[in-house]
C-alpha positions in Angstrom: -1.2 -50.6 16.4 -4.0 -49.9 13.9 -6.6 -49.5 16.6 -4.3 -47.2 18.5 -3.7 -45.1 15.4 -7.4 -44.9 14.7 -8.1 -43.8 18.3 -5.4 -41.2 18.1 -6.8 -39.9 14.8 -10.2 -39.6 16.4 -8.8 -37.6 19.4 -6.9 -35.4 17.0 -10.0 -34.8 14.9 -12.0 -33.9 18.0 -9.4 -31.5 19.2 -9.2 -29.8 15.8 -13.0 -29.5 15.6 -13.1 -28.0 19.1 -10.4 -25.5 18.3 -12.2 -24.5 15.1 -15.5 -24.1 17.0 -13.7 -21.9 19.6 -12.2 -19.7 16.8 -15.6 -19.4 15.1 -17.3 -18.4 18.4 -14.5 -15.9 19.1 -15.0 -14.3 15.7 -18.7 -14.1 16.2 -18.4 -12.5 19.6 -16.0 -9.9 18.3 -18.7 -8.5 16.2 -21.1 -8.0 19.1 -20.5 -4.4 20.0 -22.4 -4.6 23.3 -20.3 -7.5 24.5 -17.1 -5.7 23.4 -18.2 -2.6 25.3 -18.4 -4.5 28.6 -15.3 -6.6 28.3 -11.7 -5.5 29.0 -9.1 -6.9 26.7 -6.2 -8.9 28.1 -3.7 -6.5 26.7 -1.5 -3.6 27.9 -3.8 -0.9 26.5 -5.8 1.3 28.9 -9.6 1.8 28.8 -12.2 4.3 29.9 -16.0 4.8 29.9 -17.9 8.0 29.7 -21.5 8.6 28.6 -22.2 6.2 25.8 -18.6 5.9 24.7 -16.3 3.1 25.7 -12.6 3.4 24.9 -10.7 0.1 24.7 -7.1 -1.0 24.2 -5.7 2.6 24.0 -2.0 2.5 23.5 0.9 4.0 21.5 2.3 1.4 19.1 5.9 0.5 19.2 7.5 1.6 15.9 7.6 -1.1 13.3 8.9 0.9 10.3 11.2 3.9 9.6 8.4 6.4 9.3 7.6 6.0 13.0 9.9 6.8 15.9 9.7 7.3 19.7 12.6 9.8 19.6 11.7 13.5 20.3 10.4 15.0 17.1 9.3 11.7 15.7 5.9 10.4 14.7 4.1 7.6 16.7 0.9 5.8 15.9 -2.0 5.6 18.3 -4.2 2.5 18.6 -7.7 2.3 20.2 -11.2 1.3 19.7 -14.1 3.7 20.5 -17.4 2.0 21.0 -20.7 3.9 20.7 -23.1 2.1 23.0 -26.1 4.3 22.3 -28.8 2.4 20.4 -30.2 5.5 18.5 -27.8 8.4 18.4 -24.6 8.7 16.4 -21.4 10.0 18.1 -18.5 11.9 16.5 -14.9 12.0 17.5 -13.9 15.7 17.2 -10.2 15.7 18.0 -7.4 14.0 20.0 -4.9 16.1 21.9 -1.9 15.5 24.2 0.8 17.7 25.7 3.4 15.1 24.6 3.1 15.9 20.9 3.0 19.1 18.8 -0.1 17.8 17.1 -2.3 14.8 16.5 -3.5 13.9 13.1 -6.7 11.8 12.4 -6.4 10.7 8.7 -9.4 10.8 6.4 -12.5 13.0 6.1 -14.2 14.4 9.1 -17.3 12.3 8.2 -15.2 9.2 8.8 -15.1 10.0 12.5 -18.8 9.6 12.9 -19.6 6.4 15.0 -23.1 5.1 14.2 -25.2 3.5 17.1 -23.8 0.2 18.3 -20.7 0.4 16.1 -17.1 1.4 16.8 -14.2 3.4 15.4 -10.8 1.8 15.5 -7.3 3.1 15.0 -4.1 1.3 14.4 -1.0 1.5 12.2 -2.5 -0.9 9.6 -5.5 1.4 9.1 -4.1 3.8 6.4 -7.5 5.0 5.2 -11.1 5.5 6.4 -13.2 2.5 5.6 -16.8 3.8 5.0 -18.7 0.5 4.7 -22.0 0.3 6.5 -21.8 -3.4 6.7 -18.6 -3.2 8.8 -19.2 -2.8 12.6 -15.8 -1.0 12.9 -14.5 1.9 10.9 -10.7 2.3 10.7 -8.6 5.4 10.7 -4.9 6.2 11.1 -4.1 8.4 14.1 -0.6 9.8 14.6 1.1 11.8 17.3 3.3 14.2 15.3 6.4 15.8 16.7 6.4 13.8 19.9 8.2 15.2 23.0 10.5 13.8 25.6 8.9 11.3 27.8 7.2 9.1 25.2 9.1 5.9 26.1 8.3 2.2 26.2 6.8 1.2 29.6 5.6 4.7 30.5 2.2 6.3 30.1 1.2 9.7 28.7 -2.1 11.5 29.0 -4.2 11.7 25.8 -7.6 13.5 25.6 -10.3 12.3 23.2 -13.0 14.9 22.5 -16.4 13.6 21.4 -19.5 15.6 20.4 -21.8 14.2 23.0 -19.5 12.3 25.5 -17.2 15.3 25.8 -13.5 15.1 26.9 -12.2 11.7 28.0 -8.6 11.8 29.2 -6.7 8.4 29.3 -3.3 7.6 30.6 -2.0 5.8 27.5 0.8 3.2 27.8 3.6 3.1 25.2 4.2 -0.4 23.8 7.4 -1.9 25.0 7.9 -3.9 21.8 9.2 -7.5 21.8 12.8 -6.8 22.8 12.7 -3.4 24.4 13.9 -2.7 28.0 11.1 -1.1 30.0 11.6 2.4 31.4 10.3 2.9 34.9 9.1 6.1 36.5 6.6 7.4 39.0 4.1 7.5 36.2 4.5 3.9 35.1 1.8 2.5 37.3 -0.6 5.4 37.0 -3.9 4.8 35.3 -6.4 7.4 34.1 -9.9 7.4 35.4 -9.8 3.6 35.4 -7.1 0.9 35.8 -5.4 -0.8 32.9 -7.0 -3.8 31.3 -6.1 -7.2 32.7 -2.9 -7.8 30.9 0.8 -8.7 31.3 
């Protein structure tokens, strides 16, 4: 029994070490912008490439608090990662527009939208302010679709246009998060991708 327990402990230790190594390698690879630019995340967010810009995991977040709502007139948060693949020239996100909202707000100073070479700009509901830290590979901003219109529903997609200084306009068919317990809405638009298909997801 003692020998069996010792063997079991050794196997458990080996598994734990392997898992820790996998997590460590995953964390390291996440910081490699060039690798991020060529990979497609296994999520429901859409993606697009144009010029030196790669848009990844673009989606409208399912509301998790009272300040956000998918009802007409409500405010929804947009999530994405914009990667600048250029090795020398900075890029700048000028604006984001969609016919499915009265306006789109990018929080923070205009200078916070500048994407240095080989870095990225990320948006999500957790990013309440612009983080201007040159040691961070990803700046974070909060982007909201204000006064959303009918048709922004879980399981559907809406066209959103990102305008960059050098890459120009990039229009993406953006999926709306279904949330953990939300019935999906189906329509002719549900399976429509933008210039490229959705990332390999579920």
